[in-house]
N, C-alpha and C positions, 0 to 999 in steps of 0.2 A: 575408693570412697569420695563422694562428691560433698562439697559444702554448698548449702543453699542459704543464701543470705535474703531474709524477708524484706520485702520492698516496703518502702514508706507510702501508703496510699494517699491520695490527694482527697481533699474534701469533696463530698458530693451533696449537691444542692438539689432539693425535691420541692415542686410546688404541691402542696397538700390540699390547698382550698384556694378560693379566690383572693389574692392578695397576701396568702400566707405561704412562706418559704421556710424549709427547715434544712440544717446542714448537719452531715455526720461524717466521721471518718473511721473507717474499719469498725462499723457497728457503734460507735461511741457518738452520742449526741453532742453537738457543739454549740448549738444556738438556733436562733430564728429571726426572721424578718416579717413584720406584719405591717399592711398598709392600713393607715388610719383613714377616717371618713373625709378628712381634708386633703388626702392626697399625699401626706408625707409617709415615710417608711421609719418604722420603729424597730430598732435592732435590740435584740435580747441575747445574753450569753447562754452558756449551757446550764446555768442555774437559774434562768429566767430573771436575772437582774438586768434592768435597762442598760444598754450601752450608749444609746443616743437616738436622736432624731435626725433624719436626713432627707435630703430632696430627691434623690434618685436612688433606685434599687442597687445599683453597682456600689454607691458609697455606703449604704447600710450593710451590704454583704461583706464589704471589705472591713468594716468595723467589727463585725462579728468575728471574722478570722483574725483580726489582730489581737483579740482580748487573750492574754496569756492563760495557759492551763493552770488551774488553782494549785495543782502539786508543784508545778515548775515556780510559780510565783512564791509559794511558801518556802521552797528551797532557796530561792535567791534572797528572801528576807533572812532567812537563817545565816546564810553566807555572809550578807552584809553586816549582821549584828557580829558575827565572829571577827571579821576584818576590823570593825570599829573598836571591839575590845581589845585585840592585839595592838592596833595604833595608839589606843590610850595607854596600855602597859608600856609600850615602847616609849612614849613621851615621858612617863614617869621615870623610867630607868635612865633615859638620856638627861632628864633634868637633875636627877640624883647624881649622876656621874659628873655633871658639869658644876654642880654645887660642891661636891668633894673635891674635884680638881681645883676649883677656886680657894678652897680652904687650905689644901696642901701645899700649893705653889709658894706661898710666902715663906714656908719652912724649908725649902730646897736650896 
């Protein structure tokens, strides 16, 4: 029996028109870079949301690849909310214990 571990593919850029580049990974569209009439490069994520305006193609491509995957970003926001709630509950419990201890100490 052999175990095959799938490799994580790297992003592949393709020039689809003059000044228009698209990037994908394993068949999934990640975004694009388009050159404007004034020579700047406009970067867009996989949902066509503008990422920014850049002077060089390299900067624009890097910006597109730095945009987090929407599913990953959603999970990170959820995790952050959970940790904030846990921290708030821990603070309330610690405060309650401190008040209780302050109230009980004079009677000891």
